C-alpha positions in Angstrom: 9.3 22.4 -24.9 11.3 24.3 -22.4 9.7 25.7 -19.3 10.9 28.8 -17.4 14.3 28.4 -15.8 14.2 29.7 -12.2 17.6 28.3 -11.0 21.0 28.8 -12.6 22.4 25.9 -14.6 19.1 24.1 -14.7 17.1 23.5 -18.0 13.6 22.2 -17.2 12.2 20.5 -20.3 9.0 18.7 -21.2 8.5 15.9 -23.8 5.1 14.4 -24.3 6.3 11.7 -26.8 9.4 9.8 -27.7 9.7 11.9 -30.9 9.6 15.1 -28.8 12.4 13.6 -26.6 14.5 12.9 -29.7 13.9 16.5 -30.9 15.0 17.9 -27.5 18.1 15.8 -27.5 19.2 17.0 -31.0 18.3 20.6 -30.1 20.5 20.5 -27.0 23.2 18.3 -28.5 23.0 15.4 -26.0 21.4 12.0 -25.6 18.5 12.2 -23.3 17.4 8.6 -23.6 17.8 6.8 -20.3 20.1 3.8 -19.9 18.6 0.4 -19.7 18.1 -1.4 -16.4 20.9 -3.8 -17.2 23.4 -1.0 -17.8 25.0 1.0 -15.0 24.8 4.7 -16.0 28.0 6.6 -15.9 28.3 10.2 -14.6 27.0 11.7 -17.8 24.3 9.3 -18.7 20.6 10.1 -18.5 18.6 8.1 -15.9 14.8 7.6 -15.5 13.2 8.5 -12.1 9.7 7.3 -11.4 8.1 10.2 -9.4 5.0 10.3 -7.3 3.4 13.2 -5.5 0.0 14.1 -3.9 -2.2 16.7 -5.6 -5.9 17.4 -4.8 -6.2 14.2 -2.8 -4.8 12.0 -5.6 -1.4 10.4 -6.1 0.1 11.4 -9.4 2.8 9.2 -11.0 5.1 10.2 -13.9 8.6 9.6 -15.3 11.3 12.2 -15.0 14.5 12.0 -17.2 17.6 13.2 -15.4 20.8 14.2 -17.2 23.6 15.6 -15.1 27.3 16.0 -15.7 30.0 18.3 -14.4 29.4 21.1 -11.8 29.7 23.9 -14.3 27.5 22.2 -16.9 23.7 22.5 -17.1 21.5 20.0 -15.4 18.7 18.8 -17.7 15.4 17.4 -16.4 12.7 16.2 -18.8 9.2 15.7 -17.4 7.2 13.3 -19.6 3.8 13.6 -17.9 2.5 15.4 -14.9 4.6 18.3 -13.6 6.6 16.8 -10.7 9.1 19.6 -10.0 8.2 22.8 -8.2 10.8 25.5 -9.2 9.6 28.1 -6.7 9.9 25.8 -3.8 13.3 24.6 -5.0 14.5 28.1 -5.3 13.5 28.9 -1.8 15.3 25.9 -0.4 18.4 26.7 -2.5 18.6 30.1 -0.9 17.7 29.0 2.6 20.5 26.4 2.7 23.0 28.9 1.4 24.2 26.6 -1.4 26.9 27.8 -3.7 25.5 29.8 -6.6 26.5 28.6 -10.1 26.7 25.0 -9.0 24.7 22.5 -11.0 25.3 19.9 -8.4 23.7 22.1 -5.7 20.7 22.5 -8.0 20.6 18.7 -8.4 20.8 18.3 -4.6 17.8 20.6 -4.0 15.7 18.9 -6.7 16.4 15.4 -5.4 15.5 16.6 -1.9 12.2 18.0 -3.3 11.4 14.7 -5.0 12.2 12.8 -1.8 10.0 15.1 0.2 7.1 14.5 -2.2 7.6 10.8 -1.9 7.4 11.1 1.9 4.1 12.9 1.6 2.8 10.0 -0.5 3.8 7.6 2.2 2.0 9.8 4.8 -1.2 9.6 2.8 -1.0 5.8 2.4 -0.2 5.6 6.1 -3.4 7.5 6.9 -5.4 5.2 4.7 -3.8 2.1 6.2 -4.6 3.4 9.7 -8.3 4.0 8.8 -8.6 0.5 7.4 -7.0 -1.0 10.5 -9.4 0.9 12.7 -12.4 -0.5 10.7 -11.0 -4.0 11.0 -10.4 -3.6 14.7 -14.0 -2.2 15.2 -15.3 -5.3 13.3 -13.3 -7.7 15.5 -14.4 -6.1 18.7 -18.1 -6.2 17.6 -18.0 -10.0 17.1 -20.4 -11.7 19.5 -22.2 -8.5 20.4 -25.6 -7.0 19.3 -23.6 -4.7 17.0 -21.9 -7.6 15.2 -21.6 -7.2 11.5 -21.2 -9.6 8.6 -18.1 -10.4 6.6 -19.5 -8.3 3.7 -18.7 -5.2 5.7 -15.0 -6.0 5.3 -15.1 -5.9 1.5 -14.1 -2.2 1.4 -11.3 -2.8 3.9 -9.9 -5.7 2.0 -10.2 -3.9 -1.3 -8.3 -0.9 0.1 -5.6 -3.0 1.5 -5.2 -4.8 -1.8 -5.1 -1.5 -3.7 -2.2 -0.3 -1.6 0.2 -2.8 -3.1 0.6 -0.9 -6.4 1.3 2.6 -5.0 3.7 1.1 -2.5 5.6 -0.6 -5.3 5.7 2.7 -7.1 7.1 4.5 -4.1 9.8 1.8 -3.6 10.8 2.1 -7.2 10.9 5.9 -6.8 13.2 5.6 -3.9 15.5 3.2 -5.8 15.6 5.7 -8.7 16.4 8.6 -6.3 19.1 6.5 -4.7 20.6 5.9 -8.1 20.5 9.6 -9.0 22.0 10.5 -5.6 24.9 8.1 -6.1 25.5 9.5 -9.6 25.6 12.9 -8.0 28.1 11.7 -5.4 30.4 10.4 -8.1 30.2 13.7 -9.9 30.9 15.6 -6.7 34.0 13.5 -6.0 35.4 14.4 -9.4 35.3 18.1 -8.5 32.5 20.4 -7.3 31.6 23.5 -5.3 29.2 21.3 -3.4 30.5 19.5 -0.3 30.3 15.7 -0.2 28.6 15.8 3.2 25.5 17.3 1.6 25.1 14.3 -0.8 25.9 11.8 2.0 23.1 13.4 4.1 20.8 13.0 1.1 21.7 9.3 0.8 21.1 8.8 4.5 17.6 10.4 4.2 16.8 8.2 1.2 17.8 5.2 3.2 15.6 6.2 6.1 12.6 6.6 3.8 13.4 3.3 2.1 13.3 1.6 5.5 10.0 3.3 6.2 8.5 2.1 2.9 9.6 -1.5 3.6 8.1 -1.4 7.1 4.8 -0.1 5.6 4.8 -2.8 3.0 5.2 -5.4 5.8 2.4 -3.6 7.8 0.1 -3.7 4.7 0.7 -7.4 4.3 0.1 -8.1 8.0 -3.2 -6.1 8.0 -4.3 -7.9 4.8 -3.7 -11.3 6.4 -5.5 -10.1 9.5 -8.5 -9.1 7.3 -8.5 -12.4 5.5 -8.3 -14.3 8.8 -11.2 -12.2 10.2 -13.3 -13.1 7.2 -12.4 -16.7 7.7 -13.4 -16.6 11.3 -16.7 -14.9 10.5 -17.4 -17.8 8.0 -16.5 -20.2 10.8 -18.9 -18.6 13.2 -21.7 -19.1 10.6 -20.7 -22.8 10.4 -20.8 -23.0 14.2 -24.4 -21.6 14.2 -25.5 -24.2 11.7 -23.8 -26.9 13.7 -25.7 -26.0 16.8 -29.0 -25.7 14.9 -28.3 -29.2 13.5 -27.7 -30.6 17.0 -30.8 -28.9 18.3 -33.2 -30.2 15.5 -31.9 -33.7 14.9 -33.7 -35.3 17.9 -37.1 -33.9 16.8 -36.3 -35.0 13.2 -35.5 -38.5 14.5 -38.8 -38.6 16.4 -40.8 -37.5 13.4 -39.1 -40.1 11.3 -39.8 -42.8 13.9 -43.5 -42.2 14.1 -43.7 -41.7 10.4 -43.0 -45.3 9.8 -46.7 -46.3 10.0 -46.2 -49.3 12.3 -49.4 -51.3 12.9 -48.7 -51.7 16.7 -47.7 -48.6 18.7 -48.9 -49.1 22.2 -47.2 -46.1 23.6 -49.5 -43.8 21.8 -52.4 -44.9 24.1 -50.4 -44.5 27.3 -51.4 -41.7 29.6 -49.0 -38.7 29.4 -47.4 -40.2 26.2 -47.2 -36.8 24.5 -45.5 -35.0 27.4 -43.1 -37.9 27.9 -42.0 -37.7 24.2 -41.7 -33.9 24.3 -39.6 -34.2 27.4 -37.4 -36.8 25.8 -36.9 -34.6 22.8 -35.9 -31.6 25.0 -33.4 -33.8 26.8 -32.0 -35.2 23.6 -31.7 -31.6 22.3 -30.0 -30.2 25.4 -27.4 -33.0 25.6 -25.6 -32.4 22.2 -25.8 -28.6 22.6 -24.2 -28.9 26.1 -21.5 -31.2 24.6 -20.7 -28.7 21.8 -20.5 -25.9 24.4 -18.3 -27.9 26.7 -15.9 -28.6 23.8 -15.3 -24.9 23.4 -16.2 -24.7 19.7 -18.8 -22.0 20.4 -16.1 -19.5 21.5 
């Protein structure tokens, strides 16, 4: 299937199955199958680009096959899933930058810029989600020890969201690697002769490198926040253990007293003493206060 062509020297194709891809290749007289990961594609080989973009609040992911050769020959793109390219937007950018008409390399430059921009928007969306999760985590940490303190179960959604970010981040990093490969292929083609200046491709490679650094930083940030969430859950569990430790220290003197007078000794003269009850209660209070004070002095309640 061929979609409408809005830029010169660009054939926008669509293949929903491997058979449809083979049919397109035979129809256009070229091999549209991408090279394997172990092979380095030459200037005329097709490559696979994993694309991602935001649409209606969702992140769409699909593969795009990219086949580019000389400047005077048609650039072929095959979209295998969701429509990732926006011809109208690409045409506006082509005219705004004043790129040479009739240059397939200029068309390739504009389309790669568009895919890079869409990837940046995906990173923006993930950054917003990461910021919201971090705010929830920070709010939880600040509420510890206050009347508004919450349980560790309130962090389940935060931890789940941070875990789910790993997959889209890996997709984005793969997309950037594929775009870098396509840009390097374009640079090799431009060096062999083109109406497009090499500085345009170098600028594109510099932008890709900048977004790659941003994605790596976000990956490290996601890992850091996830470790922080796990440590917060662990600290919350530790606080529960502290509470039970204090309760144990508070109730063990009374338990010992009950066990003592539950032995059914025949002779217990202290039971007949005047003020025996109050003396025993006072002894229990003292024995309760001493271990609690020792626990507090040790700093384990903080």
